[in-house]
C-alpha positions, 0 to 999 in steps of 0.5 A: 464643396465650395459656394458659388462665386461671383466674379466676371471671365472672359474664354476665347477659344475657336472651338464653339462647343468648347465656348459653349460646355465651358460658358454654361459650366461656369454662369452656373457656378454663378459668374458672367461669362463673355465668350470669344473665338478669336483674340481681337474679340478677347481683347475688346471685352476686355479693354471694356474693364471689367473682366477678372480672368481670361480663360484662353487658347494660346495657340489660336492663328495670329498669336506668337503665345509668349509675345501674346502674354507679356503684351497682356499682362502690361495692357490688362495688369488687373485681368489674371490669364488661365492658359489652354493646352491642347496634348503635347503643349504641355512645355509651352504652358510651363513658359505661358506660366513663366512669362505671366500667365497664373496657370494652365489647363489641358484640354480636354477640360475637366470640370471639377479642373476648371471650377478648382482653378477659377475660384483660386484666380479669383481668391488670387485675385481678391488677395491683390485687391486687398493689398492694392487698397492698403497700398492706396490707403496707406499713400492717402494717410501718409502722402501729401494727399493728407496735407490740406491747404489752399493758402499760397504759403502751403500751395508752396510747401506742397510744391518744394516737397513734390520737387525734392521728394525724388531727391537725396537732398537732405530737407530742413523743414522750420515751423511752429511747433503743431505745424505738421512737419512731422507729417510733412516728413513722411509724405516726404519720404512716401514720395520717395524711391525709397517708400520701402524702406524704413522711416525713422522718427527721431525727437532730439528735444524729448530725450537728453543726451546721454539718452539719445546718443544710445538711441541714434547710434546704439550700443554694444555689450558692456558699453555702461551700466545696464548695457547687458546686449546689443542695440542696433539704433536709429541709424541702423533701424533706417539703413536705405530709408529716411531719418527723421531728426525732430527738434534738432536745434535740442542737440547738445553741441557735442551731439552737433558733432557727432551728427555732422560727421554722420551727415558728410561722411554716413558713418558712425560708431556705436557706444562703447565700439570702436567698429565703425558702421556705414549707412545709407539714409536720406536726411530730414531735419526740423526744427521751430526756433530760428536757426538762422539765429541761433547761428550767429548767437553761437548757439548752433554749429554754422557747418552743421547748419549749412549741411541740413540747409540743403532744401529749407522748407517753411511751414506757415503758422496756422494763424497766416493760414485763415482760408484754410481753417474751415477747410482743416475743421471740415476733414477733422469733423468727418475723421473724429464724427466717423471715429465716434459714430456721431451724425454731425452735419457741419459747424454753426456761423459762430463756431466757423467765425469763432476758429477764424478769429482765434490765434492758434498758438498749437496751430493745425494740431490745438484745431485737431484736438479742438474739433474732436473735443467738440465732436465729442460734447456736442449735443446737436446736430452742429458745432456751435461755439459752446461746444469749442474749448473755453480758450477759444469762445471769448474771441468772438465776443472780445472780436465781434464781426465788423458792422455792415455800416463799416462797408459805407465807410468809402464809397464802392458800387452795391455789387462791390459792396455786397462780395464780402458779406456773399463771401462770408455766407459761402464760405460758412456754409460751404464748411457746415457742409464739408464742401460739399456743392448739391448739401450747399447749394440745396441750402442756400437755394441756388443752383449747383452752377451758380454757386461753382461761379461764385466758388471761383470767383472768392476763390473758396474751391477748396482741394479735389478731396473736399469738394464733393459733388455730392 
């Protein structure tokens, strides 16, 4: 015997005795039940948004069963429908399930039957919601939403990525190591029509030419010593999806010729084979050098460069995104604090100043590692300068913040003179509190409306995911 469950159910039937009987029975099972005697009444109940299941007589006046079911599936996709029907309507009930009804019951309805059907329907819906939740988590982890930034250069990156995602155009991502090229490539794929197909990433710089060739194109049995079986290769694995070639500048001249052919013809031969294979892949490539300059010096083929340089997206280094450092640090801090089960409230002003003044040769990847280290080693509830890597700590000492006397080097109003310090105070407080407006306003002793206005004034209103009301 199954235990009582909870859920919201709407019952539609013009038979008031049936409505009362089913309502009482399901209420005793632990469900919240609403009843309706007409289709408009039932739809009004569903519009409230809390119902999970509709038990409905589909033979009521004014209802064309199959059309009504189809419309219900479009207007309330979150609600499962169990059709109720009388004797002689079995064929129509079967048609109803084909039109989108989850199941059907024949009147008179037996308690055990309704109980089993309802439990089965709600279990099914729970699986649907779980799958949707997992899908939403995947979108959050792979989508553009994971790329944080309000810097104008990053905003341009987001705009280009959104614009090109739906196309088949080859994308070339340029930027220093650690700027997020791999993450952006995944986001572009996930927002494309190929999102349900494979995303295959290959680091060209991590493999010598001989291994890179078999890694990309695969090989047949006996192609070389140790080739004891056929291997399909990454291009074949990416068929229908996206292949991301990172550090394409590492490809040798011979490999560049082979890549050019695949880009042009979408064809290749596995190593040791004469059989040509067709492949349908979308190309995203990345380089951490100036490929245009490499073309001029003969290090990179000009024809391949023009083939991959269809849509170019330049990711700015972190040292040019000073205003994004607090946002990124806050995001990394919350993630690692949760993973490590640490209660860390934020960063001290000294730590934030150190992060902002450091040159970040490793870019966002280096910042992420620095925050992870600090979360692990932090002995208090706020990360201080001493918790950061030693490479960052001397920066603030060598380059102390400008003294307040510098404000008077040129004539200005008192309001103008106070803007700089006020912005820095707000920025530091927001960073310490992970851009939680309620916590920040409490710390500063001002109301949330005043804080919001000042954030807008100084351009401190970060992405919606980070600017939390509290």
